[in-house]
N, C-alpha and C positions, 0 to 999 in steps of 0.2 A: 292283567299282569300287575305285579307290585310296582309302586312308584319309584322304589329304589332297591338296591340289592345289598344293603347293609344289614347283616343279621342282628347287630347290637343296637343299631339306631334306625329301626324301621320307620318309614314315613307314613305308612297306612296299615290297615288291617291285613291286607294280603301279604305285605312284606313281613309282618310279624308272623303270619301263618306259616309261610315258607321258612323263615328264619328259625322256627322252633326245631326243625330237623337238624340244623347244624350247631345250635347253641345249647349249652348246658348251663342253666342259671345256677346261682349259689344254692337257692332253695326252689322248690316247685310247689305249686298249689295242690292242696289235698282237700278232701271233702269236709264240709262244715266250716269253711273259712280257716282251716288249719294249714300248716305247711309241712312238706316232706323234704327229705334230703335231695340234693342235686349234686353240684360240684362240692358242696359242703356237707359234712355228716354231723356237725354239731354247731349250735349257736347259743350264746349265753350273754346276758346283759350283766356287766360288772359295775355295780352302782358306785363303788369306791373310786374307780378310775373313769367313770362316766363313758364307758366304751362298750361296744359289742364285740365279743371275742368269737371268732369263726374258725372252726377246724375243717380243713380241706380233706377231701378224699384223694390222697396223693397216689393211690393206685391207678387213678385215671390217666389215660394217655391221649394226646392229641392225634389227629389223623396222620401226622408225619412221624409218629412214634415217640415224640418228646413227652416227658412226664409233666403233669400239672404241678406248678409251684406257686407260692404266694406272690412272686413277682408278676405273674399273669393277672392277679387281682389288683395289684398296685397299678399296673399299666392301665387297667380299665378306669380306675378312679382318676388317674392323670388325664385320660382322654375326656372324662366328664368335666374336669376342671378347665380343660382347654376350650370348653364351650360355655362360657360364663352366662350366656343368655338362656341356656336351657333350664328347664324347671328343676331337674335333679341336681344341677350344679349348685344351686342356691341352698341345697340341704347340707352341703359340706363346708367346713372352714377352708380358707385358701391354703393353709399349711397344717400338717399334722392330721390329715383326714384318714390316713391309713398307715399302719405300722406293722412290719413283719416282726413277730416275736418268737418264731421257731420255724422248723423246716416245713411244717404244715399248718401253722396257726398265724392268723393276722387279727389286728384290732381295727375297728372302724369307729370313727368319731364324727358326730354330726354337729352342725352349727347351732341346733336347737334340740330340745328333748324330742325324741322320736320313738315313742313306745310301740309304734307299728312297724318297726324296722324289719321284723321277720317277713312281713308282706312285701316290704320294699326290696328285699333281697331276691324276690322272684323276677325283678326287672331285668330285661336283656342287657341294658346299659351297664349293669354291675356284674354281668357274667365275666368270667376270666377271658382274656384275649391275648393274642400273640403279637409280636412286633410287626408282623406282616400286615396287620390291620384286621378289620372285621367285615370286609366285603366277602360275599360268597365266593369261594375259591381259595381263601386263606385257610390255614390249618383249622380244623373243626374239632371242638371238644364234645359236641353232640355225636350221636351215633352215625350220622350221615354227612358226607362231604360232596361238594359240587363235582359232577362229572361233565356236564355240558349244558348249554342254554342257547336259546335262539328266539326267533319271533313266535311268541305264544307258547313256549315250553321251557321248563327248567327240570333237569334230571340230576338226581343225587344217588350216591351209592353208599352202602354200609361199608365203612372203612375197616381195615384189618385190626385196628386197635380199639374198636368199639367195645364198650363194656359188655362182658359176657352175659348172654341171655339164656334163660332156661325155657325158651319157647321158640316157635317158628317165626322169627322176625323177618319182615320183608328184606330182601337183599338190595332192593333199589326202590326209590320213590320218583315218580314222574308227575310234575305239576303241569297241567295243560289248561289253556284258556279257550273258552267256547263263546260263540257269539250270543247264544241264548241258553237258558236253563234247559229247555226242551232238548237241545242238541246234547248237552251233558248227560241228561237222564237217558236219552237213547243210547249213548255210548256206554252208560252203566248197564243198561239192559242187555247190551251185546257183549258184555264182559270186558270192555276196553277201559272202563273206569271203575274204581273200587270204593271211592268216597265222593259223594256229591258235593257241590258247592253248599256252603252252610248258611248263607244269608240271602239267597236269591229266590226262595220259594214264594210262589203266589198262592192265592186262595184255591185256584184250580188244582195245582199240583198237590197242595196240602190235602184237599179232599180225596184225591186219587190215592195217596199213600198213607193216609192217616191211620189205617188199621194194619199197615205193613209191619211185621215184626222186626224188620231191618231198619226201621226209622228210629232215630233219637231226636227228642224235642226238649227244649228247655230255655228259660230266660237267660240271656247273657248280658254282660255289662257294656252294652252299646245303647245309647240313649238319644232319643229325638227331642230337640228343643227349638224354640224360636229365639233367634238372636236379634239384637237391635244394633244396626250399623250406623255409619256416619250420617245417613239421611234420616235417622230417627233420634236426633240429639235431644229432642224434648222428652222422649221416653227414657233415654239413657240418664237423664238428670232427675227423673221423678220416680223413685221407688214405689210411691203410693199408687201411681198409675200402672206400673209394671205388675204389681201384685194384684190390683183390681182386674187387669186383663188376664193374668194367669189363673186367678180363682174363678173368673167368669166362664172360662172354656170348659166344656163338658168332655172330660177325657174318655169317658165310657162311650160316648158317641163317636169320638175320633177312632178309638180302638175298634168299634163296630164296623168301620169302613174296611178293615183289614183283619177280619176275625181269624184268630189263631196265629197271626204273624207278629203281633205286638201286644203288650199289656200296658195298663195305665201306669204312669210314672210321675211323681212329684217330689217326694222326699228324697234328699240326697244320701240318706243313710239306709233307706228301706231295703235296698238290694242285698244288704248283709245282715239284716235283722228282721224279726217279725214285727211289723208296724201296721196295725189295723187303723191307725189314725191319719193315713196319708191324705193330702189335700184333695185328691180326686174324689174323696167321699165327703168333702167339706165345701162343695161348690157354692159360691156366693153370687147372687145377682148384683151387678154393678148399680150404683145409684145413678140418677139422671145426670148429676154433675160429672160423675166419672165417665159416663157414656159420652157426654159432650167433649170433655177434655181429651179423652183417648181418641175420639174421631178427629179432633183438631190436630192432635200430635202426630197421628199416622197419615192423615189426609183422607179424602173421600174415595180416591181410586188408587190402589197400590197393587204391585205384583209381589209374589212370594216365591223367590227362586229356590230350587232344590236340586240335588244330584239325581239324575234321571235313572233311578233304580227302583225296582219293586221292593216295598209297596209305597214308596215315598209320595208318588203322585196322588194316590187315594187318600193318604193321610193329609196332605196339604190341601186337597180339595175340601175335605171335611173341616179343616181349620178355616178356610176361606168362607165356607157356608156359614159358620158360626160368627165370623167377623161381620158378615152382612146382617144376620139375624139380631145380634146383640148390640152392634154399634152403628149399623147403617153404612158400613164401609164396603165399597165394591172392591173385593180382593180377588186377584187372578193368579192361579198357580203358574209357575214359569219353570219348566224343566230345562236344565243346563247340563253341559258335559261335566264329567268329574273334574277335569282340569280347571274349567271355569268356576265350578263350585269351590274348589280349593283356593283359587285366587280371591274370590269374594270373601271367604271365611278368614283368610290371612290378612287381607288389606282392610276389611271392614267397609268396603265400598258398596254398600247396599242399604236398603231400608230394613224391612224384615227379611230374615233368611232362615229357612228350615235346615238345621244342621244335625248330623249324627256325631256324637262324641263318645269316646271310650274312657273307661276307668283304667288307668295304667296298671293298677294292681288291685287285689281283692280286699279292699278296706275302705270305709267311709272317707278316710283322709284323701283318697285318690280324687274324689269329686269336690271336696271342700278346700283343700290346700290351694288350688288355682285361684281362689277368690281372696286369699290373704293379700293385703294391700301391696306388698312388695313383690308379688308374683308377676311374671310377664303377661299372663292372661288378664289380670285385673288392671295392670298399667295400660294395656292396649286400649281399654275402653274407659280409662280414667275412673275406675271404680275403687273406692276405699271406704272402709268402715272400721274404726277402732274397736268397737264392741265385737264385731265378728272376728277380728284379729285376736282379741283376748280369748274368746271362746275356743277358737282353733288351737291356740297355743296351750291353753289349759288342758284341752282334750289330748293333745299330743304328749303331755307329760304324765298322763295317768296310765299306770301299768295294770291295776286291778281291772279285770275284764268287765265286771258288772258296773263299776264306777265309770270306766271308759265309755261304755255304751251310753250312759246317761249324759256324759260330758259331750260326746259327739252329737247326741240328740239336741242338746242346748244350742250347739253351733248350727245345727240344721234348722232349728226353729228361727234363729236370727236370719239365716240365709233366706228362708221363705218369706220373711218380712220384707227383705230387700229385693229378692228375686231378680238378680242381674240378667238372667235369661229365663225364659218361660219353659219349664220342664213339662214334657207331654207324654212320651211313651218310652217303654223299654222294649228292645228287640227280642223276639222269641225265635231262636234258631232251630232249624230242622236239618238233619243230616241223614242221608240214606246211604247205607253201605251195600256193597256188592256181595255176592255169594262167596267170594274167596276169602273174606275176612271173618274172624270169629265175632268181633264186636268193635264198635267205634263209639266213643263218648267225647264230649267237649267239656272243657273247664269253663269257669264263669266268664272268661273273656272270649269264648267261642273258638278256642284253639284245640287242636288235636295233640295229644301226647304221643308222638310217633314211636317212642320207646315201648309203648304198650300195645302197638298194633301186632296182631298175630294172624298169620296165614293159616287157613283151615288145613288140617291134615287130609291127605287124599285117601 
């Protein structure tokens, strides 16, 4: 079940997944890294005023019948600014961040150049909100509003003011938790489930359904990394050792432990561009000095905790095997509960930790901005690099697409020199639909667009 029930401020993937049904973001993700309309029907950067002008779809109505207004967008920015420690709050100035300029038009101003703003407007935090708040059960601008919830289930219904559909949209959505994937797939086979879990497939289930026409498969923007915690201060202070460790690991062998479930990942920008030069193809043997110093920094015997979900155990075992082979380090995988994993990731009270991180929006900035020196993520591990800051700032100010791609690539190259965490894999999601639906596809974040679900005609 989701860690919280806030549709605009989801604490984890499951909360974002459920919240998609109740939330209508200003823009939505489209194919090829583009954006499509959402609560907004137009967006324009006005260079003279250094602002983004957004035109709302004022024909939209909330689940209580109220009309969408610009004040609903102002309210969301105010809520962002009330959380000054959040990553997105730092993108806005403390005053003048949003201005209403007409019945359906508003202007957004950022504290720094933000050429990727269109992608940023797909974030749920920026979606319009009502005075009642953003917890499930408050008025919804998405097509579905909360009907009931309990231990292991959340039920939502299509409200009477939902945007008109020219298709057979589901009248209700029921999210249910199962103890195992096999239980969920059995329920799907019996017609009790229409969309399978999207990130829990194992090799066995993948082999069973790989040729099933109802299966959707694709890489999504969830990435596996090795993090250095408070017990690895020597590694946290040595970018040369982090990079040597990161380039020594054979990502193709790691991926082979979970064939079809993950793909190699290293470049922070490759998920959104064709990049044949990722560092999983540039593996470098460490020098004898690097082997000795990395072994001293990590210790001869270590544990590597990870959240106890498929296929994390196999991936971490493959990492530990290579740590032994490459550096003579006895490393043991350590499965922990999701709650324990979250505590370790937030507090940094660990040595090495295998983490899964997501890109908040479909743009290279989503993975690189957290490493600018003034960001909460960088400050938490005392990471700072003026050169990387400069590259990120320069890329953020470039509007020409070809030039921007080159600029983000330069920032990425600098990040790889420093490697504040070791990037390893990208998750490949698999989603099986039941026979009652025409189709199901996921966006780059692994989310279902519930507005596009269509029930088969009988």
